N, CA and C atoms as an extended XYZ file, in Angstrom:
366
Properties=species:S:1:pos:R:3:atomname:S:1:resname:S:1:resid:I:1 pbc="F F F"
N         8.123        9.019      -17.795 N   MET     1
C         6.995        8.263      -18.208 CA  MET     1
C         5.781        8.731      -16.962 C   MET     1
N         4.732        8.939      -17.322 N   GLY     2
C         3.569        9.740      -15.849 CA  GLY     2
C         3.047        8.088      -15.331 C   GLY     2
N         2.255        8.215      -14.318 N   LYS     3
C         1.509        7.560      -13.714 CA  LYS     3
C         0.561        6.546      -14.586 C   LYS     3
N        -0.169        7.320      -15.379 N   GLU     4
C        -0.975        6.616      -16.303 CA  GLU     4
C        -0.509        5.746      -17.188 C   GLU     4
N         0.760        6.185      -17.732 N   GLU     5
C         1.470        5.240      -18.899 CA  GLU     5
C         2.149        4.217      -17.875 C   GLU     5
N         2.552        4.321      -16.736 N   LEU     6
C         3.174        3.241      -16.366 CA  LEU     6
C         2.379        2.072      -15.806 C   LEU     6
N         1.061        2.886      -15.428 N   LEU     7
C        -0.098        1.755      -14.982 CA  LEU     7
C        -0.300        0.772      -16.086 C   LEU     7
N        -0.599        1.377      -17.351 N   ALA     8
C        -0.917        1.026      -18.585 CA  ALA     8
C         0.080       -0.259      -19.024 C   ALA     8
N         1.244        0.020      -18.938 N   LYS     9
C         2.067       -0.799      -19.266 CA  LYS     9
C         2.516       -1.704      -18.504 C   LYS     9
N         2.727       -1.605      -17.134 N   SER    10
C         3.479       -2.636      -16.241 CA  SER    10
C         2.342       -3.898      -15.614 C   SER    10
N         3.222       -5.093      -15.649 N   ASP    11
C         2.890       -6.253      -15.397 CA  ASP    11
C         2.580       -6.478      -14.129 C   ASP    11
N         3.413       -5.623      -13.192 N   ILE    12
C         3.262       -5.833      -11.553 CA  ILE    12
C         3.400       -4.166      -11.077 C   ILE    12
N         2.655       -3.974      -10.123 N   VAL    13
C         2.627       -2.596       -9.389 CA  VAL    13
C         2.830       -2.626       -8.020 C   VAL    13
N         3.731       -2.057       -7.298 N   THR    14
C         3.653       -2.156       -5.968 CA  THR    14
C         4.146       -0.851       -5.435 C   THR    14
N         3.075       -0.562       -4.015 N   LEU    15
C         2.965        0.811       -3.616 CA  LEU    15
C         3.797        0.702       -2.372 C   LEU    15
N         4.886        1.563       -2.442 N   HIS    16
C         5.663        2.030       -1.192 CA  HIS    16
C         5.854        3.207       -0.938 C   HIS    16
N         4.705        3.882       -0.480 N   THR    17
C         4.670        5.392       -0.457 CA  THR    17
C         4.040        5.703        0.867 C   THR    17
N         4.238        6.698        1.341 N   PRO    18
C         3.891        6.849        2.977 CA  PRO    18
C         2.429        7.299        2.355 C   PRO    18
N         1.131        7.579        3.318 N   LEU    19
C        -0.034        8.261        3.162 CA  LEU    19
C        -0.081        9.600        3.512 C   LEU    19
N        -0.322       10.424        2.534 N   ASP    20
C        -0.474       11.977        2.908 CA  ASP    20
C        -1.553       12.692        1.898 C   ASP    20
N        -1.460       14.092        2.075 N   ASN    21
C        -2.652       14.404        1.371 CA  ASN    21
C        -2.320       14.203       -0.337 C   ASN    21
N        -1.233       14.269       -0.364 N   SER    22
C        -0.571       14.033       -1.988 CA  SER    22
C        -0.834       12.340       -2.532 C   SER    22
N        -1.037       11.425       -1.709 N   THR    23
C        -0.737       10.090       -2.310 CA  THR    23
C        -2.415        9.239       -1.590 C   THR    23
N        -2.935       10.233       -1.140 N   LYS    24
C        -4.458        9.542       -0.601 CA  LYS    24
C        -5.230        9.313       -1.699 C   LYS    24
N        -5.650        8.203       -2.058 N   ASN    25
C        -6.456        7.404       -3.078 CA  ASN    25
C        -5.803        7.639       -4.612 C   ASN    25
N        -4.336        7.590       -4.379 N   MET    26
C        -3.816        7.961       -5.619 CA  MET    26
C        -3.939        7.203       -6.646 C   MET    26
N        -4.845        5.579       -6.587 N   LEU    27
C        -5.139        4.551       -7.139 CA  LEU    27
C        -6.242        4.804       -7.351 C   LEU    27
N        -7.089        5.336       -7.888 N   THR    28
C        -8.477        5.819       -7.926 CA  THR    28
C        -9.382        4.665       -9.280 C   THR    28
N       -10.294        4.577       -8.830 N   ALA    29
C       -10.956        3.591       -9.829 CA  ALA    29
C       -10.709        3.736      -11.232 C   ALA    29
N       -10.482        5.063      -11.756 N   GLU    30
C       -10.377        5.657      -13.063 CA  GLU    30
C        -8.713        5.106      -13.202 C   GLU    30
N        -7.577        5.204      -12.330 N   ARG    31
C        -6.543        4.800      -12.309 CA  ARG    31
C        -6.158        3.332      -12.638 C   ARG    31
N        -7.019        2.494      -11.793 N   LEU    32
C        -6.804        1.216      -11.633 CA  LEU    32
C        -7.280        0.736      -12.918 C   LEU    32
N        -8.267        1.121      -13.976 N   SER    33
C        -8.919        0.938      -14.681 CA  SER    33
C        -7.812        0.989      -15.662 C   SER    33
N        -6.810        1.423      -15.945 N   LEU    34
C        -6.057        1.444      -16.859 CA  LEU    34
C        -4.938        0.230      -16.797 C   LEU    34
N        -4.849       -0.397      -15.968 N   MET    35
C        -3.921       -1.684      -15.818 CA  MET    35
C        -4.479       -2.568      -16.781 C   MET    35
N        -3.678       -3.416      -17.130 N   LYS    36
C        -3.758       -4.445      -17.980 CA  LYS    36
C        -4.760       -5.755      -17.171 C   LYS    36
N        -5.342       -6.159      -17.805 N   SER    37
C        -6.484       -7.398      -17.148 CA  SER    37
C        -5.463       -8.479      -16.377 C   SER    37
N        -4.251       -8.802      -16.843 N   ASP    38
C        -3.328       -9.887      -16.215 CA  ASP    38
C        -2.404       -9.383      -15.342 C   ASP    38
N        -2.692       -7.959      -14.940 N   ALA    39
C        -1.506       -7.452      -13.995 CA  ALA    39
C        -1.844       -7.790      -12.778 C   ALA    39
N        -0.902       -7.354      -11.838 N   ILE    40
C        -0.797       -7.594      -10.467 CA  ILE    40
C        -0.464       -6.632       -9.616 C   ILE    40
N        -1.630       -6.243       -8.426 N   LEU    41
C        -1.189       -4.619       -7.722 CA  LEU    41
C        -1.183       -5.274       -6.487 C   LEU    41
N        -0.063       -4.743       -5.760 N   VAL    42
C         0.384       -5.031       -4.416 CA  VAL    42
C         0.872       -3.735       -3.810 C   VAL    42
N        -0.040       -3.526       -2.823 N   ASN    43
C         0.398       -2.772       -1.763 CA  ASN    43
C         0.657       -3.145       -0.339 C   ASN    43
N         2.203       -2.825        0.068 N   VAL    44
C         2.549       -3.024        1.151 CA  VAL    44
C         2.938       -1.930        2.070 C   VAL    44
N         2.498       -0.605        1.456 N   ALA    45
C         2.735        0.638        2.462 CA  ALA    45
C         1.717        1.190        3.281 C   ALA    45
N         0.735        1.685        2.974 N   ARG    46
C        -0.108        2.082        3.685 CA  ARG    46
C        -1.527        2.210        3.147 C   ARG    46
N        -2.571        1.716        3.916 N   GLY    47
C        -4.131        1.780        3.450 CA  GLY    47
C        -4.450        3.373        3.194 C   GLY    47
N        -5.456        3.248        2.382 N   GLY    48
C        -5.738        4.600        1.868 CA  GLY    48
C        -5.472        4.995        0.313 C   GLY    48
N        -4.460        4.037       -0.017 N   LEU    49
C        -3.887        4.550       -1.231 CA  LEU    49
C        -4.676        4.212       -2.553 C   LEU    49
N        -5.421        3.151       -2.625 N   LEU    50
C        -6.213        3.041       -3.445 CA  LEU    50
C        -7.546        2.532       -3.200 C   LEU    50
N        -8.494        2.627       -3.868 N   ASP    51
C        -9.706        2.528       -3.981 CA  ASP    51
C       -10.162        0.944       -3.745 C   ASP    51
N       -10.531        0.342       -2.652 N   GLU    52
C       -10.358       -0.856       -2.380 CA  GLU    52
C       -11.627       -1.317       -2.876 C   GLU    52
N       -12.673       -0.409       -3.353 N   TYR    53
C       -14.047       -0.886       -3.762 CA  TYR    53
C       -14.015       -1.285       -5.201 C   TYR    53
N       -13.315       -0.169       -5.975 N   ALA    54
C       -12.929       -0.408       -7.237 CA  ALA    54
C       -12.056       -1.871       -7.268 C   ALA    54
N       -10.937       -1.743       -6.611 N   LEU    55
C       -10.074       -3.132       -6.501 CA  LEU    55
C       -11.137       -4.160       -6.508 C   LEU    55
N       -12.055       -4.558       -5.606 N   LYS    56
C       -12.829       -5.555       -5.547 CA  LYS    56
C       -13.432       -5.823       -6.936 C   LYS    56
N       -13.972       -4.793       -7.734 N   GLU    57
C       -14.980       -5.003       -8.685 CA  GLU    57
C       -14.087       -5.342       -9.964 C   GLU    57
N       -12.823       -5.003      -10.012 N   MET    58
C       -11.993       -5.259      -11.274 CA  MET    58
C       -11.654       -6.767      -11.004 C   MET    58
N       -11.383       -7.177       -9.684 N   LEU    59
C       -10.996       -8.533       -9.771 CA  LEU    59
C       -12.176       -9.471       -9.685 C   LEU    59
N       -13.379       -9.243       -9.357 N   ILE    60
C       -14.446       -9.936       -9.654 CA  ILE    60
C       -14.359      -10.183      -11.064 C   ILE    60
N       -14.598       -8.906      -11.829 N   ASN    61
C       -15.180       -8.883      -12.998 CA  ASN    61
C       -13.852       -9.144      -14.242 C   ASN    61
N       -12.636       -9.936      -13.604 N   GLY    62
C       -11.732      -10.138      -14.428 CA  GLY    62
C       -10.687       -9.117      -15.031 C   GLY    62
N       -11.014       -7.865      -14.682 N   ARG    63
C       -10.402       -6.746      -15.186 CA  ARG    63
C        -8.915       -6.469      -14.573 C   ARG    63
N        -8.652       -7.642      -13.656 N   LEU    64
C        -7.183       -7.089      -12.924 CA  LEU    64
C        -7.141       -8.620      -12.586 C   LEU    64
N        -5.916       -9.366      -12.763 N   GLY    65
C        -5.029      -10.355      -12.791 CA  GLY    65
C        -5.120      -10.699      -11.439 C   GLY    65
N        -5.059      -10.182      -10.179 N   GLY    66
C        -4.655      -10.582       -9.155 CA  GLY    66
C        -4.365       -9.027       -8.196 C   GLY    66
N        -4.154       -9.301       -6.757 N   ALA    67
C        -3.810       -8.019       -5.981 CA  ALA    67
C        -3.293       -8.947       -4.643 C   ALA    67
N        -2.497       -8.161       -3.938 N   ALA    68
C        -2.006       -8.560       -2.521 CA  ALA    68
C        -1.878       -7.383       -1.819 C   ALA    68
N        -2.437       -7.418       -0.763 N   LEU    69
C        -2.090       -6.349        0.081 CA  LEU    69
C        -2.145       -6.934        1.843 C   LEU    69
N        -1.549       -5.937        2.134 N   ASP    70
C        -0.997       -5.987        3.765 CA  ASP    70
C        -1.671       -4.874        4.565 C   ASP    70
N        -2.362       -3.836        3.796 N   VAL    71
C        -2.953       -2.671        4.486 CA  VAL    71
C        -4.016       -2.560        4.091 C   VAL    71
N        -5.186       -1.952        4.703 N   PHE    72
C        -6.363       -1.457        4.243 CA  PHE    72
C        -6.787       -0.192        4.950 C   PHE    72
N        -7.794        0.690        4.210 N   ALA    73
C        -8.015        1.955        4.556 CA  ALA    73
C        -8.999        1.646        5.964 C   ALA    73
N        -9.408        0.855        6.292 N   THR    74
C       -10.157        0.809        7.574 CA  THR    74
C        -9.742       -0.790        8.091 C   THR    74
N        -8.736       -0.836        9.705 N   GLU    75
C        -8.299       -1.933        9.771 CA  GLU    75
C        -8.760       -2.366       11.373 C   GLU    75
N        -9.244       -3.576       11.261 N   PRO    76
C        -8.965       -4.797       10.400 CA  PRO    76
C       -10.202       -4.804        9.293 C   PRO    76
N        -9.635       -5.180        8.035 N   PRO    77
C       -10.579       -5.149        6.862 CA  PRO    77
C       -12.012       -5.714        7.299 C   PRO    77
N       -13.211       -5.328        6.796 N   LYS    78
C       -14.533       -5.603        7.139 CA  LYS    78
C       -15.049       -6.323        5.941 C   LYS    78
N       -14.574       -6.150        4.652 N   ASP    79
C       -14.809       -6.404        3.512 CA  ASP    79
C       -14.574       -8.006        3.067 C   ASP    79
N       -15.392       -9.016        3.641 N   LYS    80
C       -15.168      -10.011        3.771 CA  LYS    80
C       -15.319      -10.995        2.586 C   LYS    80
N       -16.056       -9.909        1.245 N   GLU    81
C       -16.259      -10.494       -0.069 CA  GLU    81
C       -14.732      -10.467       -0.369 C   GLU    81
N       -14.326       -9.351       -0.696 N   LEU    82
C       -12.789       -9.057       -0.959 CA  LEU    82
C       -11.727      -10.176       -0.489 C   LEU    82
N       -11.839      -10.198        0.698 N   LEU    83
C       -10.733      -11.316        1.402 CA  LEU    83
C       -11.024      -12.741        1.195 C   LEU    83
N       -11.696      -13.249        0.476 N   LYS    84
C       -12.339      -14.424       -0.015 CA  LYS    84
C       -11.953      -14.696       -1.381 C   LYS    84
N       -11.701      -13.767       -2.153 N   LEU    85
C       -11.522      -13.594       -3.449 CA  LEU    85
C        -9.714      -14.666       -3.907 C   LEU    85
N       -10.281      -15.355       -4.864 N   LYS    86
C        -9.243      -16.667       -5.345 CA  LYS    86
C        -8.020      -15.531       -5.498 C   LYS    86
N        -8.273      -14.579       -6.534 N   ASN    87
C        -7.194      -13.692       -6.836 CA  ASN    87
C        -6.757      -12.353       -6.044 C   ASN    87
N        -6.951      -12.680       -4.682 N   PHE    88
C        -6.554      -11.998       -3.982 CA  PHE    88
C        -5.959      -12.254       -2.540 C   PHE    88
N        -4.747      -11.742       -2.243 N   ILE    89
C        -3.972      -12.551       -1.163 CA  ILE    89
C        -3.633      -11.410        0.083 C   ILE    89
N        -4.216      -11.842        1.213 N   VAL    90
C        -4.039      -10.723        2.320 CA  VAL    90
C        -2.957      -11.250        3.375 C   VAL    90
N        -2.252      -10.484        3.777 N   THR    91
C        -1.189      -10.594        4.749 CA  THR    91
C        -0.724       -9.655        5.809 C   THR    91
N        -0.525      -10.415        7.066 N   PRO    92
C        -0.603       -9.264        7.899 CA  PRO    92
C         0.885       -8.145        7.756 C   PRO    92
N         0.577       -6.977        8.300 N   HIS    93
C         1.514       -5.669        8.022 CA  HIS    93
C         2.534       -5.783        9.109 C   HIS    93
N         3.619       -6.893        9.003 N   ILE    94
C         4.336       -7.085       10.184 CA  ILE    94
C         5.647       -6.730        9.709 C   ILE    94
N         6.231       -5.986        8.357 N   GLY    95
C         7.541       -5.700        8.010 CA  GLY    95
C         8.143       -4.768        8.844 C   GLY    95
N         7.544       -4.316       10.007 N   GLY    96
C         8.419       -3.348       10.916 CA  GLY    96
C         8.645       -4.239       11.664 C   GLY    96
N         8.322       -5.472       12.056 N   SER    97
C         8.653       -6.440       13.302 CA  SER    97
C         9.678       -7.226       13.325 C   SER    97
N        10.341       -7.127       11.967 N   SER    98
C        11.427       -7.920       11.498 CA  SER    98
C        13.155       -7.407       12.386 C   SER    98
N        13.715       -8.325       12.847 N   ASN    99
C        14.913       -7.703       13.600 CA  ASN    99
C        15.494       -6.633       13.317 C   ASN    99
N        15.791       -6.789       11.704 N   GLU   100
C        16.521       -5.565       10.781 CA  GLU   100
C        15.583       -4.197       11.158 C   GLU   100
N        14.575       -4.310       10.993 N   ALA   101
C        13.440       -3.281       11.228 CA  ALA   101
C        13.550       -2.830       12.632 C   ALA   101
N        13.713       -3.412       13.471 N   ILE   102
C        13.606       -2.694       15.030 CA  ILE   102
C        14.960       -2.232       15.161 C   ILE   102
N        16.186       -2.924       14.497 N   MET   103
C        17.343       -2.292       14.870 CA  MET   103
C        17.263       -0.788       14.120 C   MET   103
N        17.111       -1.022       12.919 N   ALA   104
C        17.101        0.335       12.358 CA  ALA   104
C        16.512        1.612       13.101 C   ALA   104
N        15.250        1.230       13.457 N   MET   105
C        14.588        2.215       14.361 CA  MET   105
C        14.843        2.520       15.596 C   MET   105
N        15.759        1.495       16.353 N   GLY   106
C        16.329        1.886       17.514 CA  GLY   106
C        17.535        2.843       17.182 C   GLY   106
N        18.362        2.494       16.088 N   ASN   107
C        19.461        3.135       15.784 CA  ASN   107
C        19.038        4.617       15.170 C   ASN   107
N        17.881        4.931       14.758 N   ALA   108
C        17.469        5.948       14.469 CA  ALA   108
C        17.330        7.060       15.410 C   ALA   108
N        16.500        6.203       16.396 N   ALA   109
C        16.055        6.932       17.884 CA  ALA   109
C        17.411        7.503       18.456 C   ALA   109
N        18.237        6.760       18.378 N   ILE   110
C        19.554        7.213       19.530 CA  ILE   110
C        20.498        8.199       18.388 C   ILE   110
N        20.555        7.951       16.907 N   TYR   111
C        21.200        8.858       16.250 CA  TYR   111
C        20.190       10.260       16.496 C   TYR   111
N        19.055       10.304       16.677 N   GLY   112
C        18.327       11.596       16.683 CA  GLY   112
C        18.520       12.044       18.201 C   GLY   112
N        18.795       11.441       19.008 N   LEU   113
C        18.959       11.713       20.714 CA  LEU   113
C        20.336       12.644       20.658 C   LEU   113
N        21.164       11.902       19.927 N   GLU   114
C        22.618       12.175       20.065 CA  GLU   114
C        22.899       13.362       19.492 C   GLU   114
N        22.142       13.786       18.354 N   ASN   115
C        22.311       14.635       17.449 CA  ASN   115
C        21.399       15.776       17.307 C   ASN   115
N        20.345       15.713       18.631 N   ALA   116
C        19.014       16.784       18.685 CA  ALA   116
C        19.770       17.927       19.230 C   ALA   116
N        19.344       18.874       19.296 N   ARG   117
C        19.302       20.317       20.145 CA  ARG   117
C        17.896       20.465       20.990 C   ARG   117
N        18.094       20.414       21.995 N   PHE   118
C        16.950       20.367       22.866 CA  PHE   118
C        16.601       21.790       23.404 C   PHE   118
N        15.478       22.302       23.152 N   ILE   119
C        15.420       23.664       23.481 CA  ILE   119
C        14.723       23.462       25.082 C   ILE   119
N        14.879       23.752       25.998 N   ARG   120
C        13.998       23.521       27.462 CA  ARG   120
C        13.216       25.141       27.960 C   ARG   120
N        12.265       25.028       27.931 N   ASN   121
C        11.493       26.118       28.549 CA  ASN   121
C        11.483       26.210       30.123 C   ASN   121
N        11.489       26.975       30.909 N   TYR   122
C        11.422       26.944       32.563 CA  TYR   122
C        10.594       28.006       32.893 C   TYR   122
């Protein structure tokens, strides 16, 4: 199933992808318009993955049921109109601040140090 078909059939779409050249603005206005009018969009990945202006227009016009974001293309977000919509939830992007995430990052750093080959140029 392709992205377009997935967007058209899904009740809830969540984004969990890094931001790079292949994912930047992956949810364009055109792709967002494929979503059901009662669907929910959640982005807990990275800002810049979706067209925030198109998202706001769809929420205002009832073409999307709701959305929740904890990341924005520009932070802090400046679009106060979007932030005040009743069908929009905004939360802080703090998943990396949990005890589990901090321990995982620390363990990954230790593993990297223990298994790295250092090249020294003198």
